[in-house]
C-alpha positions as CSV (number, residue, x, y, z in Angstrom):
1,X,90.8,180.6,34.4
2,X,90.8,184.4,35.7
3,X,94.0,184.4,38.2
4,X,93.7,186.9,41.2
5,X,95.5,190.2,41.1
6,X,98.0,190.9,43.6
7,X,99.8,194.1,43.8
8,X,103.5,193.7,46.1
9,X,104.6,196.8,47.5
10,X,108.8,196.3,47.7
11,X,110.9,193.7,46.4
12,X,110.6,190.2,47.6
13,X,113.2,187.2,47.7
14,X,113.5,185.9,44.4
15,X,111.9,182.2,44.6
16,X,108.7,183.9,46.5
17,X,108.5,186.6,43.6
18,X,108.2,183.2,41.1
19,X,106.1,181.2,43.3
20,X,103.7,184.3,43.1
21,X,103.9,184.6,39.6
22,X,102.9,181.0,39.1
23,X,99.9,181.5,41.2
24,X,98.7,185.0,40.4
25,X,98.5,188.0,38.3
26,X,101.0,189.8,40.0
27,X,102.7,193.1,40.0
28,X,106.3,193.2,41.4
29,X,108.0,196.3,43.1
30,X,111.3,195.9,40.7
31,X,112.7,199.2,41.9
32,X,112.0,198.3,45.7
33,X,111.2,202.0,46.4
34,X,108.2,202.7,48.6
35,X,104.8,203.5,47.8
36,X,103.4,206.7,48.3
37,X,99.8,207.3,50.0
38,X,98.3,207.4,46.6
39,X,100.1,204.6,44.9
40,X,98.5,202.4,48.0
41,X,95.0,203.5,47.3
42,X,95.4,203.2,43.7
43,X,96.8,199.3,44.4
44,X,93.6,198.9,46.6
45,X,91.5,199.5,44.0
46,X,93.0,197.7,41.1
47,X,94.3,194.6,42.8
48,X,92.2,191.7,44.6
49,X,95.1,191.4,47.2
50,X,97.6,194.1,48.6
51,X,100.8,192.5,50.2
52,X,102.2,195.3,52.1
53,X,105.3,195.1,54.4
54,X,106.3,197.1,58.0
55,X,107.5,200.0,55.9
56,X,104.0,200.6,54.4
57,X,101.6,203.0,56.2
58,X,97.7,201.3,55.5
59,X,95.7,203.9,57.4
60,X,92.0,204.3,57.3
61,X,92.7,206.6,54.1
62,X,93.8,203.7,52.2
63,X,91.8,201.4,53.2
64,X,88.6,203.2,52.6
65,X,89.5,204.5,49.0
66,X,86.4,205.0,46.9
67,X,85.9,201.8,44.4
68,X,88.2,199.6,46.6
69,X,88.6,196.1,45.1
70,X,91.2,193.8,47.5
71,X,89.5,192.4,50.4
72,X,92.9,191.1,51.8
73,X,96.1,192.6,53.1
74,X,98.5,189.6,53.3
75,X,101.3,191.3,55.7
76,X,105.3,190.5,55.0
77,X,106.0,190.4,58.8
78,X,104.8,189.8,62.3
79,X,103.9,193.2,63.1
80,X,101.1,195.0,62.1
81,X,101.4,198.3,63.7
82,X,101.5,200.2,60.4
83,X,97.6,198.9,59.6
84,X,94.7,200.4,61.3
85,X,93.2,197.1,62.1
86,X,90.1,198.7,63.3
87,X,89.6,200.4,59.9
88,X,90.2,197.1,58.1
89,X,87.6,195.1,60.0
90,X,85.1,197.7,59.6
91,X,85.7,197.6,55.9
92,X,85.5,194.1,56.1
93,X,88.8,193.7,54.9
94,X,90.9,190.3,56.1
95,X,94.6,191.3,57.5
96,X,97.2,188.5,57.7
97,X,100.5,188.6,58.7
98,X,103.6,185.8,59.4
99,X,104.1,184.8,62.7
100,X,106.6,182.1,63.8
101,X,109.0,181.5,61.1
102,X,111.1,184.5,61.7
103,X,110.9,183.6,65.4
104,X,114.9,182.1,65.9
105,X,116.6,184.9,63.6
106,X,114.8,187.7,65.6
107,X,116.1,186.4,68.6
108,X,119.6,185.8,67.0
109,X,119.7,189.5,66.3
110,X,118.8,190.3,70.0
111,X,121.4,188.1,71.3
112,X,123.8,190.1,68.6
113,X,122.9,193.3,70.2
114,X,123.0,192.3,73.8
115,X,126.3,190.9,73.5
116,X,127.8,194.0,71.0
117,X,126.3,196.1,73.7
118,X,128.1,194.5,76.5
119,X,131.7,194.0,75.2
120,X,131.1,197.6,72.9
121,X,131.6,195.4,69.7
122,X,130.6,198.5,67.3
123,X,132.9,201.0,69.0
124,X,135.6,198.5,68.8
125,X,135.3,198.3,65.2
126,X,135.0,201.8,64.4
127,X,138.4,201.9,66.8
128,X,140.0,199.7,64.4
129,X,138.7,200.8,61.2
130,X,139.6,204.6,62.0
131,X,143.0,203.4,62.6
132,X,143.2,204.6,66.1
133,X,144.4,201.1,68.2
134,X,147.5,201.1,69.3
135,X,148.1,197.7,70.5
136,X,146.1,195.7,73.5
137,X,146.6,196.8,77.3
138,X,145.2,196.0,80.5
139,X,142.5,198.6,80.9
140,X,141.7,199.1,77.3
141,X,138.0,199.0,76.1
142,X,136.5,197.2,79.0
143,X,133.1,195.8,78.7
144,X,130.8,194.0,80.8
145,X,130.5,190.2,81.4
146,X,127.5,188.1,79.6
147,X,127.9,185.1,81.2
148,X,125.3,184.7,84.6
149,X,124.0,188.2,84.6
150,X,120.5,188.5,84.2
151,X,118.2,188.9,81.3
152,X,114.9,190.9,81.5
153,X,112.6,190.5,78.9
154,X,109.4,193.1,78.8
155,X,107.0,190.6,76.9
156,X,107.4,186.7,76.6
157,X,106.3,185.7,73.5
158,X,107.7,183.5,70.7
159,X,111.2,185.6,70.3
160,X,111.2,186.6,74.1
161,X,111.3,183.0,74.6
162,X,113.6,181.7,71.7
163,X,115.9,184.6,73.2
164,X,115.8,183.4,76.6
165,X,116.5,179.7,75.7
166,X,119.7,181.0,73.8
167,X,120.6,183.3,77.3
168,X,119.7,180.8,80.0
169,X,120.8,177.4,77.9
170,X,123.9,179.0,76.6
171,X,125.2,181.7,78.7
172,X,123.9,180.7,81.9
173,X,121.5,183.8,82.5
174,X,118.7,184.1,85.1
175,X,115.7,185.3,83.3
176,X,113.2,187.6,84.4
177,X,110.3,188.4,82.3
178,X,106.3,190.4,82.7
179,X,103.9,189.7,80.4
180,X,100.2,190.0,81.5
181,X,99.4,186.9,79.1
182,X,102.7,184.5,80.2
183,X,103.4,181.3,78.5
184,X,102.7,178.0,79.7
185,X,104.3,176.9,82.9
186,X,106.3,174.0,81.5
187,X,107.6,177.1,79.5
188,X,108.7,178.9,82.2
189,X,110.2,176.2,84.3
190,X,112.4,175.1,81.2
191,X,113.9,178.5,81.5
192,X,113.6,178.3,85.3
193,X,112.4,182.0,84.6
194,X,110.8,184.2,87.4
195,X,107.4,186.4,86.5
196,X,107.3,189.7,87.6
197,X,104.2,191.6,88.2
198,X,105.1,194.8,86.8
199,X,108.0,196.4,83.9
200,X,109.4,197.9,86.8
201,X,109.9,195.1,88.4
202,X,112.0,194.0,85.6
203,X,113.7,197.0,84.5
204,X,115.1,197.6,88.4
205,X,116.8,193.8,88.4
206,X,118.0,193.1,85.1
207,X,121.6,193.6,84.0
208,X,120.2,193.3,80.1
209,X,116.6,194.5,79.4
210,X,115.1,192.9,75.8
211,X,112.2,194.6,74.3
212,X,109.7,192.2,73.1
213,X,106.4,193.4,73.2
214,X,104.1,194.9,70.3
215,X,103.9,198.7,68.9
216,X,100.7,200.8,69.0
217,X,99.4,202.9,71.3
218,X,99.5,200.6,74.5
219,X,103.2,200.4,74.4
220,X,103.7,204.0,72.9
221,X,107.1,205.4,75.2
222,X,106.7,202.4,77.5
223,X,110.5,202.9,77.5
224,X,110.4,207.0,79.3
225,X,113.0,208.7,81.3
226,X,111.2,207.7,84.8
227,X,111.3,203.9,83.7
228,X,115.0,204.0,82.5
229,X,116.2,205.7,85.3
230,X,114.9,202.4,87.3
231,X,117.7,200.5,85.6
232,X,120.6,200.1,87.0
233,X,123.6,202.0,85.8
234,X,125.7,199.2,84.5
235,X,122.3,197.7,83.0
236,X,122.1,197.8,78.7
237,X,118.7,197.9,77.0
238,X,118.0,196.0,74.0
239,X,115.4,196.8,71.6
240,X,114.4,194.4,68.5
241,X,110.6,195.2,69.0
242,X,109.1,198.4,67.6
243,X,110.8,201.7,67.7
244,X,108.3,203.6,69.3
245,X,108.2,201.6,72.2
246,X,111.4,204.0,73.3
247,X,111.4,207.5,74.1
248,X,114.3,208.1,72.1
249,X,114.8,211.4,73.4
250,X,114.9,210.0,76.9
251,X,116.8,207.5,75.9
252,X,119.7,209.6,74.4
253,X,119.6,211.3,77.6
254,X,120.0,207.9,79.7
255,X,123.2,207.2,77.6
256,X,124.8,210.5,77.2
257,X,124.6,211.0,81.3
258,X,125.3,207.3,81.9
259,X,122.1,206.4,83.4
260,X,122.4,203.0,81.7
261,X,125.3,201.8,80.5
262,X,124.4,201.1,76.5
263,X,121.9,200.0,74.6
264,X,121.3,198.2,71.2
265,X,118.6,199.4,68.6
266,X,117.5,197.2,65.7
267,X,114.3,199.8,65.4
268,X,113.7,203.2,65.5
269,X,110.9,205.8,65.8
270,X,110.1,207.0,62.3
271,X,112.5,204.8,60.6
272,X,114.4,205.1,58.4
273,X,114.8,208.2,60.2
274,X,117.3,207.8,63.2
275,X,117.5,210.2,66.2
276,X,120.5,212.1,65.0
277,X,121.6,212.3,68.9
278,X,122.5,208.4,68.9
279,X,124.9,208.8,66.1
280,X,127.2,210.5,68.6
281,X,127.4,208.1,71.1
282,X,129.6,205.2,71.5
283,X,127.6,203.3,74.0
284,X,124.9,202.2,71.8
285,X,125.2,199.5,68.9
286,X,122.7,200.3,65.7
287,X,121.6,198.0,63.1
288,X,119.3,198.7,60.1
289,X,116.3,196.4,61.3
290,X,118.1,193.4,60.5
291,X,115.8,191.1,62.7
292,X,114.4,188.3,60.3
293,X,117.0,189.5,57.4
294,X,118.1,186.1,56.7
295,X,117.5,184.4,53.1
296,X,115.6,181.4,55.0
297,X,113.3,183.6,57.0
298,X,112.4,185.9,54.8
299,X,111.7,183.4,51.9
300,X,109.8,181.5,54.7
301,X,107.8,185.1,55.4
302,X,106.8,184.9,51.9
303,X,105.9,181.6,51.3
304,X,103.7,182.3,54.7
305,X,101.9,185.2,52.9
306,X,101.2,183.0,49.8
307,X,99.9,180.2,51.9
308,X,97.3,182.6,53.5
309,X,96.4,184.1,50.4
310,X,95.8,180.5,48.8
311,X,93.7,179.6,51.6
312,X,91.7,183.1,51.3
313,X,91.1,182.5,47.3
314,X,89.8,178.8,47.9
315,X,87.4,180.3,50.4
316,X,89.1,178.8,53.5
317,X,90.1,180.6,57.0
318,X,94.0,181.6,56.4
319,X,95.9,180.1,59.2
320,X,97.0,183.7,60.3
321,X,94.1,185.6,60.0
322,X,94.0,188.8,61.8
323,X,90.6,190.3,61.4
C-alpha cells in the first residue's frame, strides 16, 4: 500500500516524528530552518499534506501554486492567521488546527508574565546578573501585589477561562471579561466573572489586562494608543495571543511615559523581529513565544495533527477541521 506523502515544515518532538514516519512517507526538517515561500510552493506540489506552523506564511500564492497536489494543511498550533483561510476554502484545501491540548500551558505562561510584570521579575533577574544588587532595603524594586487585584480578559475562550480559573481560585482575583461569544452561564458563575459590554469597559477597570482574542483583520491593533490610554496608570498588559493585536509603537510610548505600569509579552508583531524600543525598557517582560512550550503539550499538539491526518486519509471528517 502506497503511503501518503507528508512534508513537515519545522522540527517536531522526536516521538511525534517517529509516529509520522511509521504512518506516512514523510519529509522532516532536521535543520529546523524556516522554509521559503518557494519551498512551501514546492512542498504543496510534491506532498499530499503539508504540516505548517505559525512561522509559515501560507498565503494565496502558496495555496494556488500550479500543479498543487496537497489537499490538506495540518497546522501545528491553534492560531491560523498565518494561513489564508479564504484562499484555502476556495481552492478546496482542508485546514485543521490543534485546539484544547495547549490550553493550560498557555494560560500558565500568561500567569507567569502577569507575575513577572507585577513583581518586576525580569528586571530583578538582570539586576542580579549584572552585579548591581547591593543588598535588601525597604524601598528597593517595589512592585504591585497580585492577590485580590482585578483581572480583565479580552476574549473568553478556552485559554482565557483557564487563566481566569488560576487567577480567581488561586489568587482571589475578581474577573472581568469581554467576548462577543461568551462562555456558558455555569462557567461564568464558577469564576464569579463579570461580563463587560465593550473592551473599553474592561480596560478602564482592570488592574491586569490579558489578551486572548484571535489575530487577523478584525483584531489588528485592537490595543491602540487610544485604548491603552484608557488603562489605569498602575495597570499591566499581558499578551499571549497574537503580536499584531497590540500597536507596538503605542505600547512602547505608553511604557516610556508610564501611562501604564508594565507589560508582559510572549508574542510580537513580525516575530521573530522585536521592536527595538522594547529592549531598553525595564517595565516590560519579554518571552520568545513560549506559550505552549512544554514537552507534554508539544507532543500532544503533534499527535493532534496526526489524528486529523488519519481521519482525512481514511475519508472521515477530521475532528479539528476549519475549512
